[in-house]
C-alpha positions as CSV (number, residue, x, y, z in Angstrom):
1,M,-66.1,-4.7,57.0
2,P,-68.6,-5.7,54.3
3,P,-67.4,-4.7,50.8
4,G,-70.2,-2.2,50.4
5,A,-69.2,-0.4,53.5
6,E,-65.7,-0.3,52.5
7,H,-66.5,1.1,49.1
8,G,-68.6,3.8,50.8
9,L,-65.8,4.7,53.2
10,Q,-63.4,4.9,50.3
11,A,-65.8,7.2,48.4
12,R,-66.4,9.4,51.5
13,E,-62.5,9.8,51.8
14,R,-62.1,10.5,48.2
15,L,-64.7,13.3,48.5
16,L,-62.8,14.8,51.5
17,S,-59.4,14.8,49.9
18,T,-60.9,16.1,46.6
19,A,-62.5,19.0,48.5
20,I,-59.1,19.7,50.0
21,E,-57.6,20.0,46.3
22,L,-60.5,21.9,44.9
23,V,-60.9,24.8,47.6
24,P,-57.3,26.2,47.0
25,E,-57.9,25.8,43.2
26,R,-61.4,27.4,42.8
27,G,-62.3,29.0,46.1
28,W,-64.6,27.9,48.9
29,S,-67.9,29.2,47.3
30,A,-66.9,27.9,43.8
31,V,-66.8,24.2,44.9
32,S,-70.2,22.7,43.9
33,T,-71.6,19.2,44.4
34,R,-71.3,18.6,40.7
35,I,-67.7,19.8,40.4
36,L,-66.6,17.9,43.5
37,A,-68.4,14.7,42.3
38,E,-66.9,14.8,38.9
39,R,-63.5,15.3,40.2
40,A,-63.9,12.5,42.9
41,G,-65.3,10.1,40.3
42,V,-68.7,9.7,42.0
43,S,-72.1,10.7,41.3
44,P,-73.6,13.8,42.9
45,S,-76.0,11.6,44.9
46,V,-73.0,10.1,46.6
47,V,-72.0,13.4,47.9
48,H,-75.5,14.0,49.5
49,Y,-75.5,10.4,50.8
50,H,-72.3,10.9,52.9
51,F,-72.8,14.6,53.9
52,S,-75.7,16.7,55.0
53,S,-74.5,19.7,52.9
54,M,-71.6,21.1,51.0
55,P,-70.6,23.4,53.8
56,A,-70.5,20.3,56.1
57,L,-68.4,18.4,53.7
58,L,-66.0,21.3,53.1
59,G,-65.8,21.9,57.0
60,E,-64.9,18.4,57.7
61,A,-62.3,18.5,54.9
62,V,-60.6,21.6,56.1
63,V,-60.8,20.7,59.8
64,T,-59.2,17.2,59.0
65,A,-56.5,19.0,57.1
66,M,-55.8,21.4,60.1
67,R,-55.7,18.6,62.4
68,G,-52.9,16.9,60.3
69,M,-50.9,20.1,60.1
70,L,-51.3,20.8,63.9
71,A,-50.2,17.2,64.5
72,E,-47.0,18.1,62.7
73,A,-46.6,21.1,64.8
74,S,-47.3,19.2,67.9
75,A,-44.4,16.8,66.9
76,L,-42.2,19.9,66.7
77,L,-43.1,20.9,70.2
78,E,-42.4,17.4,71.6
79,A,-38.9,17.4,69.9
80,A,-37.8,20.8,71.3
81,E,-35.7,20.9,74.3
82,T,-35.8,24.7,75.1
83,P,-38.3,27.5,74.6
84,A,-36.0,29.0,72.0
85,E,-36.0,25.7,70.2
86,I,-39.8,25.7,70.2
87,V,-39.8,29.1,68.5
88,D,-37.1,28.0,65.9
89,R,-39.0,24.8,65.1
90,L,-42.4,26.7,64.6
91,V,-41.0,29.6,62.8
92,G,-38.8,27.2,60.6
93,S,-42.0,25.3,59.7
94,V,-43.4,28.5,58.1
95,D,-40.8,28.2,55.3
96,Q,-42.8,25.2,53.7
97,Y,-45.8,27.6,53.2
98,T,-45.5,30.3,50.6
99,G,-48.9,31.7,51.3
100,A,-49.8,30.7,47.8
101,D,-49.4,27.0,48.3
102,P,-52.4,24.9,48.4
103,M,-52.6,24.3,52.3
104,S,-52.2,28.2,53.0
105,L,-55.0,28.9,50.4
106,L,-57.2,26.2,52.0
107,F,-56.7,27.8,55.4
108,V,-57.3,31.3,54.2
109,E,-60.5,30.2,52.5
110,A,-61.8,28.4,55.5
111,Y,-61.0,31.4,57.7
112,L,-63.0,33.6,55.4
113,A,-65.8,31.0,55.3
114,S,-66.0,30.8,58.9
115,T,-66.9,34.4,59.2
116,R,-70.3,33.5,57.7
117,D,-70.5,29.9,59.2
118,D,-70.8,29.7,63.0
119,D,-70.3,25.9,63.0
120,L,-67.2,26.0,60.9
121,R,-66.0,28.9,63.1
122,R,-66.4,26.7,66.2
123,Q,-64.6,23.8,64.8
124,I,-61.7,26.0,63.6
125,V,-61.7,27.7,67.0
126,A,-61.5,24.3,68.9
127,E,-58.5,23.2,66.7
128,V,-56.7,26.5,67.3
129,D,-57.6,26.5,71.0
130,G,-56.3,22.9,71.4
131,F,-52.9,23.7,69.7
132,R,-52.7,26.8,71.7
133,S,-53.1,24.9,75.0
134,E,-50.6,22.4,73.9
135,L,-48.1,25.2,73.0
136,A,-48.8,26.9,76.4
137,A,-48.2,23.5,78.2
138,S,-45.1,23.0,76.3
139,L,-43.8,26.5,77.1
140,A,-44.8,26.1,80.8
141,N,-42.9,22.7,81.1
142,R,-39.8,24.6,79.9
143,G,-40.2,27.3,82.5
144,V,-41.7,30.1,80.5
145,P,-43.8,32.3,82.6
146,A,-47.2,33.6,81.4
147,A,-47.2,30.6,79.2
148,E,-50.8,30.9,77.9
149,A,-50.4,34.6,76.9
150,T,-47.0,33.8,75.3
151,A,-48.6,30.9,73.4
152,A,-51.4,33.1,72.1
153,V,-49.0,35.7,70.8
154,L,-46.5,33.2,69.3
155,S,-49.4,31.1,67.5
156,A,-50.9,34.4,66.2
157,A,-47.4,35.5,65.0
158,I,-46.9,32.2,63.2
159,D,-50.3,32.6,61.4
160,G,-49.5,36.2,60.5
161,L,-46.0,35.1,59.1
162,V,-47.8,32.7,56.8
163,L,-50.5,35.2,55.8
164,H,-47.9,37.9,54.9
165,R,-45.9,35.5,52.8
166,G,-49.1,35.1,50.7
167,L,-49.0,38.8,50.1
168,G,-45.4,38.8,49.2
169,A,-44.8,40.8,52.4
170,G,-43.5,38.1,54.6
171,P,-40.4,39.0,56.7
172,D,-37.4,36.7,56.8
173,T,-38.2,33.8,59.0
174,A,-34.8,33.8,60.5
175,A,-35.0,37.4,61.7
176,S,-38.5,36.6,62.9
177,A,-37.3,33.7,64.9
178,R,-34.7,35.9,66.6
179,L,-37.3,38.5,67.6
180,L,-39.8,35.7,68.7
181,R,-37.2,34.0,70.8
182,R,-37.1,37.1,73.0
183,L,-40.9,36.4,73.8
184,V,-39.9,33.1,75.4
185,T,-36.6,34.2,77.1
186,D,-37.0,37.9,78.2
187,I,-40.4,37.7,79.9
188,D,-40.8,39.3,83.3
189,G,-43.5,37.0,84.5
190,G,-46.2,39.7,84.2
């Protein structure tokens, strides 16, 4: 790769990682080209060279972060031997999110922004649907009937636990895991 191209790629990656830092700090709509460029150590023109708009940059940053987090969740699915262990691993992963931590805030900001940005919403939905399909396959492979419906409810419950933690109203994750284990073990197939 030519040195100029490598430098450009590094600047682009720095802009994306800086956006991931700024959104939780300032809020989605408060991240401006000037603030982003200043924090990333580039000129504002570099932002516009690499991205068609600030919403496009922020969208790519958050979707990239979501993919990373969902890849970690996918690894949890692969390592689980039973449906109950899938639940325990997913619910256990919630403990790393307080609801006020940068990743939780990033996702909340992105979800809110997606209510006004159809392209961002489509990208987030694609990531959520992809994980939910993977979760459904993992559950089905372990004998859970109604795996797709179960995956939808389980993934929504995990999201809800994180959101409630941010409000300071999050239930105990161990108690939640006990309840959600019933979802994957006490299904009548209907």
